[in-house]
N, C-alpha and C positions, 0 to 999 in steps of 0.2 A: 685378237688384239691384246697382247700381254703388257702388263705394267711391271717395271723393274726399278730397283734402286740405282740411281746414277753413280758413276765412278769417276775418278780423277781423269781417266782417259776420255770421258765424254765432254769435258769442259770446253774445248774449242767449238764443238757443235752446239752446246747449250748456250754459249755466249752469242753465237750467230742467231740462234732462235730468239733470244731476248732482244738483241739489237734490231733485228728485222721485224719481229712480232710486235714490238712496242713503239715503232717509229711514229705512229699516229695516236698513241695512247695519251689521254689527257694528264694522267699522273706523271708519266715519263717526261712529257713536254713541259710540265710545271717544274720538275726538278732540273731538267736540261733544256731550257727554253731556246737556246741558239745553236747548239751543236750536239744533237742526240747521238751521233756516231763519232764524236770527237775521241781523241786518244784518251782523255781523262775519263770519259764515260765508259769507254771500252775497258780500260784498266780497272775501273771501279767494279764493273760487272764481273770481271774475271776474279777479282779479289773476293767479292761476296760469294761467288760459286765455290771457290776453294775453301772458304770458311764453313760453308754449309755442308759440303761433301766430305769434310775432314772426318777421318775415322773416329776421332774422339768426340764428335759432336752428337750428344745423346738427345738433345731437344730439337734438332733440326733435321729435316729429311727432304731429299729431292727425288721425286719419282719421274720416270720418263716412259714414253711409249715410242717404240722404234717403227720405222717404215717397213712394211712387209717385204719389199724387194731389196732395199739397200741395208736393212738392219741398223740404220743410223737413227739417232734420236730426232724426232720431229716435233715433240710436244713435251712440256715439263710442268710439274707442279712443285711449289716450294711450300713446305708445311712446318710449323713450329708447334711443338707439344708443350703445354703449360700445366702445372699442377699447383693447386692452391697452397699446399704446404711448402712449396719452393719459393713462394713470393714473400719476401721479407720487406716489401716496400721498394726495394731497389732491384730485386732479382729480375723482374720483367724488363725494366729499363736497361739493365746491363746486358741482357741477352740481345736486345735489339741493337744497342750501340756496338756490341762486340762483332756483330755480323754485318750490319749495314753502315756503320760509321766510316767516314772518309779516312784515308791514311793521314797520320799526323803530319801536318805541314802548316807553318805559320800563315801562308797565303790562303789556305782553305777557310780559315775561321771567319773571314769577312766577305767571302764570295756569296753571290746570290744563290748559287747551287747548294753550298754548304748550309746556308740558313734554311732553305726550303726542305732539304733532306732532313735536317734536324726537326723542323716543324712536322714533317710527315711522320718521323719516328715518334714524336710526342703524341700525335693523333692515334697511331697504332697502339702505343702503350696504354693510353687512356681507355681505349676500347677493350683491350685485353684485360685490364684490371677490373673494368666494369663487369665483365662476364665471369672472371675468376671469382669475384665476390658472390656470384649467384650459383656457380657450378664448381664442383671439385676439380674437373678437368676441362681444358679447352684446347681444341686443335685449331690453330689460326692458319687459314689458307692465304698466304701472302700473294700468290700469283698462280695462274694457270695460263700458260702461253704456248701457242702453236705457231710454227713457222708459216708465213703467209702462203707458201706454195702447197701447204698441206691442210689448209683450213677446210671446214665444212665436211670433214670425213669422220667426225665422232671422236677424235683423239682427246680433246679437252673434256668432253663429257665422260669419257672413260676414266680419266684421271680424277675428276670430281666424284664420280661414283665410288671409285676405289677409296678416296679419302673418307667419304661418308660411311663406307662399310667398315673401315678400320675404327672410325669414331664410335660406331654403334657397338662394336665388340668391346670397346673400352668404356662405354657409357659416357662418352665425352660429347660436349657441344662443339659444333664447328662454326667459326665466325670468320668473316672476311670483310674487307673494305672494298667497295666497287665504285668504278666511275659511274656517273649518273646515267649513261646511255648504254654502251655495249656491255660493260661489266654488270650492270643491273639486270639487263635482259638475260645474260648468260646464267647468272646465279638464280634468277627467278625460275628458270627452266630446269633447274637441277635440285629442287626440293628446299631451297633457301627462302626465308621470309624476310621482308624488309622491316627492319627494326629502328628506323630513324636515320639521321644524318650526323656527320661530324665535319667541322670546318677546319681546314688546314690553312694557316696564314702566318705571316711574319710581320714584324714592325716595319712601318714605312714602306710597305709594298702594296701597290694598288691591286695586284692580282692575288686571288686566293683559290682554294680548291675545296669543293664540297663533295664528300664521298658518302655513298649509301652504306649503312651498316647492315650486312646480310648475315643471317643466323639460321642454322639448322640444328634443332634440339633432337637428341636421341629418342627413339620411341620407348615407351615403358616396357620393362621386361614382361614376358608372357604371364608370369605368375601375378604381377601387379594388375595386368589387364583383366585376368580372370577374377581376381579379388574384387576389383571395382565393379565388374559386371554382376558378380554374385551379390555384392552389397546393394547394387541398384535393384535387382530383382527381390532381394530379401526385404528391402525397404518398401518396395511396391506391394509385396505380399502382406507386410504388417499393416500398411495403410488400408489395404483392401479388407483385411480382417477387422480392423478398427471400424471401418465404415459399415461393415456388416453388423457389428455389435450395436452401433448407434441406430441402425435401421430397425433392429429387433427390439431395442428399448423403446423406440418411438412407436 
């Protein structure tokens, strides 16, 4: 089961994976409450995919797994790489807006969908900045989605493991926002820890969204682990010697 980088030719298949795979997802339904497969939703998904897969996009990556028989994409992961020295206070916000922002249209600004997408972007940005302040590098896993016809075959876990492997090589922490139920269960089963919640809400809106902050920190390099073990045994040995001296003096 190989993982590869998505291409522009994959976009029609990837769009179908997203529209089908997220039809019952709480985050998707929050942003598109009445028409999850509307023309507007479909167009927005296609626009986002094109922005991510753009050859000039250095911070965004889309990985896919193909079905063994058809060799068509059946599962995808969208990842954003962030570096502390790139964030000037606006860098993270601009990256999110550049990829997920709705097309400029005067009618979009006041719509419920536009407001909720903006609120979701804000929640993502705040989470990213929190972990950028603690770590030099963050890989933010925006989504892992499998087509409903191909679920429970290990595709999503393969993509998650691939992301964690790349992160370990870079010494980066991986963070994600997960829906309280299915998303939380999935990430909990792939080495992520629950690090709290963030609320997504807009003014004068009775509905809101609570998302789990899931984080996987990279393991310490082997040299550091060896050093800490040696320090432990060295400290234990010193304590033992000190105890022996006290006993002899007594």
